[in-house]
Backbone as a ProteinNet text record, in pm:
[ID]
protein_1_A
[PRIMARY]
XXXXXXXXXXXXXXXXXXXXXXXXXXXXXXXXXXXXXXXXXXXXXXXXXXXXXXXXXXXXXXXXXXXXXXXXXXXXXXXXXXXXXXXXXXXXXXXXXXXXXXXXXXXXXXX
[TERTIARY]
9595.2	9523.1	9616.8	9571.7	9656.8	9661.5	9770.9	9789.8	9704.6	9659.8	9585.7	9679.7	9623	9702.4	9767.4	9886.8	9961.6	9916.8	9931.1	9904.8	10032.4	10020.7	10137.6	10172.2	10298.9	10344.8	10321.4	10299.9	10279.6	10394.6	10359.9	10458.5	10502.7	10478	10522.7	10444.1	10315.3	10233.1	10284.4	10319.3	10369.7	10497.5	10588.1	10710.8	10681.1	10587.7	10553.9	10487.5	10403.3	10341.6	10449.7	10543.2	10652.8	10729	10752.7	10823.9	10745	10616.6	10533.9	10531	10505.8	10493.1	10628.2	10738.5	10870.4	10901.9	10840.8	10862.3	10791.8	10667.6	10589.5	10464.4	10411.5	10288	10176.6	10095.1	9989.1	9870	9750.7	9630	9608.4	9522.4	9503.3	9472.9	9375.9	9340.9	9460.8	9535	9652.6	9761.3	9777.1	9876.7	9841.3	9716.3	9672.8	9689.2	9653.8	9665.9	9812.2	9899	10042.4	10100.7	10063.8	10113.2	10071.1	9946.9	9898.4	9970.4	9987.8	10051.2	10198.9	10274.1	10418.2	10446.8	10362.7	10382.9	10321.5	10273.1	10208.6	10091.7	10016.4	9896.7	9920.2	10045.4	10074.3	10017.9	10027.9	9977.8	9857.2	9740.7	9614.9	9555.3	9593.6	9559.6	9418.8	9335.3	9199.9	9199.1	9097.3	9086.1	9080.1	9023.4	9012.7	9146.7	9248.4	9384.4	9468.3	9447	9528.3	9509.7	9385.4	9361.9	9402.4	9380.9	9435.1	9588.4	9653.4	9800.3	9844.5	9773.7	9806	9790.9	9687.6	9667.7	9779.5	9824.2	9936.7	10062.6	10088.4	10206.6	10198.3	10079.2	10060.1	10088.4	10035.9	10057	10204.4	10277.6	10420.4	10503.5	10442	10514.2	10599.3	10576.4	10655.4	10601	10473.8	10415.5	10339.5	10313.4	10230.6	10123.6	10020.9	9914.4	9867.6	9809.8	9746.8	9636.5	9536	9425.2	9462.8	9435.1	9461	9348.3	9356.3	9264	9332.7	9258	9310.9	9307.9	9359.9	9357.2	9213.6	9118.9	8977	8904.8	8977.5	8917	8852.4	8866.4	8810.4	8907.1	8852.8	8933.5	8979	9109.2	9162.9	9279.1	9300	9410.9	9534.6	9639.6	9764.8	9864.8	9941.5	10038.2	10179.3	10273.8	10415.8	10498.5	10620.2	10706.4	10760.7	10788	10858.1	11006.2	11090.1	11231.9	11247.8	11170.5	11180.4	11124.8	11026	10973.7	11075.2	11151.5	11256.7	11363.8	11400.5	11498.6	11442.4	11314.9	11252.5	11248.7	11225.7	11224	11360.5	11467.9	11601.7	11617	11575.9	11582.9	11500.7	11378.5	11289.6	11348	11406.5	11464.8	11581.7	11665.7	11778.9	11730.3	11630.6	11574.9	11513.6	11439.9	11376.9	11483	11590.5	11697.3	11759	11778.6	11832.2	11735.8	11607.4	11508	11502	11502.1	11497.4	11619.7	11736.4	11858.4	11850.8	11798.7	11783.2	11690.9	11580.2	11486.4	11553.8	11626	11695.1	11794.7	11871.6	11969.3	11902.3	11791.3	11720.2	11664.5	11604.9	11547.1	11653.6	11772.3	11879.4	11960	11936.5	12010.5	11981.7	12086.6	12076.4	11998.9	12020.3	11953.6	12054.9
11241.7	11124.9	11004.5	10895.6	10778.3	10695.2	10621.9	10533.7	10408.5	10346.3	10220.4	10109.1	10006.4	9891.5	9826.1	9772.6	9708.1	9563.7	9513.1	9372.2	9294.7	9190.9	9110.8	9012.4	8996.4	8895.6	8757	8655.3	8519	8477.1	8420.8	8374.3	8478.9	8605.3	8712.6	8714.1	8688.8	8691.3	8590	8470.8	8369.9	8417.7	8481.1	8533.7	8640.7	8729.3	8836.2	8781.7	8681.1	8618.1	8554.4	8482.3	8422.2	8528.2	8642.1	8750.1	8799.9	8822.7	8874.5	8776.6	8649.4	8553.6	8507.9	8545	8514.6	8608.8	8726	8823.2	8780.4	8733.1	8683.7	8614.8	8519.1	8454.2	8558	8537.4	8634.2	8561.4	8615.6	8557.7	8617.8	8555.9	8594.3	8741.1	8792.9	8933.8	9020.9	8983.5	9059.1	9058.8	8944.9	8936.7	9036.3	9034.8	9128.5	9272.7	9299.7	9434.4	9477.7	9387.1	9418.5	9446.1	9365.4	9387.3	9524.9	9561	9691.5	9804.2	9788.7	9894	9912.3	9802.7	9811.1	9858.3	9819.2	9860.7	9997.5	10064.1	10195.5	10188.8	10078.3	10062.4	10007.8	9983.1	9930.6	9789.4	9709.3	9572.5	9559.2	9576.6	9561.2	9427.8	9321.6	9185.8	9150.5	9105.5	9067.9	8926.5	8898.7	8770.4	8652.7	8675.7	8571.3	8528.9	8610.5	8575.1	8529.2	8593.2	8565.2	8423.3	8380.9	8250.5	8132.3	8138	8029.9	8024.2	8141	8143.1	8080.7	8109.5	8047.6	7895.8	7849.3	7704.6	7641.5	7710	7658.1	7647.5	7749.6	7748.9	7638.7	7614.7	7504.8	7370.6	7350.5	7223.5	7199.6	7306.1	7293.7	7274.1	7296	7281.2	7401.7	7515.6	7635	7719.9	7696.2	7760	7653.6	7685.6	7600.4	7691.4	7630.1	7711.8	7652.6	7738.8	7695.9	7795.4	7743.6	7829.5	7900.9	8032	8115.9	8217.5	8293.2	8405	8534.5	8618.5	8749.2	8844.1	8963.5	9066.8	9097.7	9078.2	9104.5	8984.4	8874.8	8756	8662.7	8693.2	8605.6	8491.8	8380.2	8264.5	8282.4	8266.7	8284.2	8187.7	8154.5	8067.2	8153.9	8128.4	8202.7	8120.8	8190	8126.9	8170.3	8076.9	8104.8	8023.3	8067.7	7993.4	7868.4	7769	7649.3	7667.9	7573.7	7581.3	7579.2	7493.1	7489.3	7617.5	7678.4	7806.4	7918.4	7915.9	8016.6	8000.9	7876.6	7852.8	7898.6	7870.2	7911	8062.2	8132.1	8278.6	8331.6	8273.3	8314.2	8293.3	8176.5	8144.9	8244.3	8271.9	8364.5	8505.8	8550.6	8684.6	8696.2	8592.1	8593.2	8596.5	8516.1	8513.9	8649.3	8706.8	8836.5	8942.8	8942.9	9041.7	9029.1	8905.2	8884	8937.2	8912.2	8958.9	9111.4	9173.3	9319.9	9379.6	9321.8	9370.9	9353.4	9239.8	9218	9319.4	9347.7	9448.1	9584.9	9618.3	9747.5	9760.2	9653.7	9656.9	9680.3	9612.5	9630.9	9772.3	9822.9	9956.9	10065.6	10041.7	10140.2	10127.4	10021	9996.5	10105.9	10152.9	10249.1	10375.2	10420.6	10547.1	10652.5
9739.4	9693.6	9703	9760.2	9776.8	9649.3	9635.8	9520.9	9539.5	9430.8	9443.3	9488.8	9548	9591.3	9470.5	9492.7	9384.3	9368.8	9247.2	9220.3	9250	9330.7	9366.3	9255.9	9230	9135.1	9194.4	9111.5	9163.4	9254.9	9368.9	9465.4	9566.1	9535.9	9624.9	9754.8	9748.7	9869.4	9971.6	9927.3	10019.2	10088	10011.6	10069.1	10173.9	10143.4	10236.9	10363.3	10348.4	10465.8	10552.6	10489.2	10565.9	10644	10583	10651.6	10771.9	10753.8	10863.4	10980.2	10953	11063.7	11117.2	11049.5	11105.7	11221.6	11222.6	11330.2	11458.1	11444.2	11557.5	11503.4	11577.6	11532.3	11516	11413.9	11384.6	11326.2	11349.2	11289.3	11151.4	11073.5	10934.7	10914.7	10988.4	10973.6	11007.6	11110.7	11152.3	11046.3	10976.2	10868.9	10758.6	10715.6	10611.8	10655.3	10779.1	10833.2	10839.1	10883.3	10892.3	10753.3	10654.7	10518.7	10466.7	10489.1	10443.4	10516.4	10646	10726.2	10690	10690.8	10665.4	10523.1	10427.8	10288.2	10258.8	10361.2	10345.6	10248.3	10255.8	10175	10035.2	9999	9865.3	9851.2	9955.8	9951.8	10044.2	9988.4	10060.7	10015.2	10083.6	10041.4	10087.7	9995.1	10033	10092.7	10169	10238.7	10140.6	10022.7	9922.1	9864.7	9880.9	9839.8	9958.3	10072.4	10190.8	10242.6	10263.2	10325.6	10236.9	10106	10022.4	10027.1	10033.8	10044.3	10176.7	10284.3	10412.8	10406	10338.3	10324.3	10241.2	10138	10058.2	10143.4	10223.6	10309.6	10415.2	10468.3	10563.7	10497.5	10376.9	10305	10274.7	10246.3	10217.2	10343.9	10459.4	10585.7	10620.9	10557.3	10582	10696.9	10731.5	10849.5	10927.9	11052.6	11137.9	11198.5	11253.4	11311.3	11443.4	11524.4	11649	11683.3	11753.4	11794.2	11923.1	11926.5	12043.9	12057.6	12163.6	12184.7	12141.9	12071.8	12031.4	12151	12129.3	12233.6	12275.7	12184	12210.1	12267.4	12290.7	12347.4	12246.2	12118.4	12015.6	11985.7	11945.8	11908.3	11763.5	11739.8	11605	11583	11458.4	11421.1	11397.8	11476.1	11464.4	11383.8	11301.6	11213.6	11250.7	11237.9	11264.1	11165.7	11140.2	11049	11117.6	11036.4	11080.5	11044.5	11084.8	11046.9	10895.3	10829.2	10682.7	10621.2	10684.4	10636.9	10651.3	10760.4	10779.4	10672.2	10640.9	10534.4	10399.6	10376.2	10250.6	10237.5	10346.7	10342.4	10298.7	10347.9	10305.3	10155	10106.9	9963.4	9882.2	9927.4	9856.3	9851.5	9963.5	9968.1	9870.5	9864.8	9772.4	9627.6	9597.3	9462.3	9427	9520.5	9498.1	9471.3	9548	9529.8	9390.4	9342.2	9207.5	9101.8	9120.9	9023.9	9019.8	9137.4	9143.6	9075.2	9100.6	9036.7	8885.5	8839.9	8696.1	8632.2	8695.8	8643.6	8641.7	8748	8753.1	8638	8613.1	8504.4	8369	8346	8218.9	8207.6	8314.3	8309.9	8294.6	8349.2	8338.6	8209.8	8134.7	8011.2	7909.2	7846.7	7736.4	7772.5	7893.6	7930	7966
[MASK]
+++++++++++++++++++++++++++++++++++++++++++++++++++++++++++++++++++++++++++++++++++++++++++++++++++++++++++++++

């Protein structure tokens, strides 16, 4: 039996999207699919969360978009990181690593 999808902490979805589109430009459905696949189903992001996060990232200038044709010939908006988005991803990863270490320290305390 598979585990249910995890709830993402605020701000985490944006970091994960930046990571996915830093590898190669991807369309919205592909981003969600990649997150689910790479996380082994832990992060099954619904469209109602994904597209608003993409719009936030566009407004911040951390990603850019362009219209292209998919492998199936459909027109789709592809997203890629900008230089400032790449820098932000580094910042986010460092912050995430500090938070994970802090949680680990608390959980391992007095055990």
